[in-house]
C-alpha positions, 0 to 999 in steps of 0.5 A: 569474515562472514560473522562481521557482516551478520553481527550488524543484523538485528530483528526489529520488534514489529511494534517498533516498526509500526510506531516508526512508520506511524511517526514518519507517515502520519506525524511528519517526523523526519526519518533521521529523527525516527532513526535516532529516537528508535535506534533504527538505521535510516536505510531500514526505515526508507526500505519499510517506506518503500515497501509500504508504497509498493504495497499500496500501489499494488492495492490500487492496481487491484482496486482499479481492476475490480472497478473496471470489471464492475463498470463493465458489468454495469454497462452491460446491465445498462445496455440491456435496460436500454434495449428493453426501454426501446422495445415496442410495447404492446 
């Protein structure tokens, strides 16, 4: 009984996955067309696309946090520079 569920599972070559994602994301190929061309279930392709979006969203969040920290450091430096400029000379 459990064997019938596992018989539908197969490992997709990473190069095929890369090519499918390239065709769909960059070349504008429809998921249904890529599924037929590469013999991959459309649900699998949608899953890959979802993971790519989640991964890129995570990267954007990390990048945003890095920019916030960098901005804070720059404001601190700017504040110190402004204090130095306003200090009386002599």
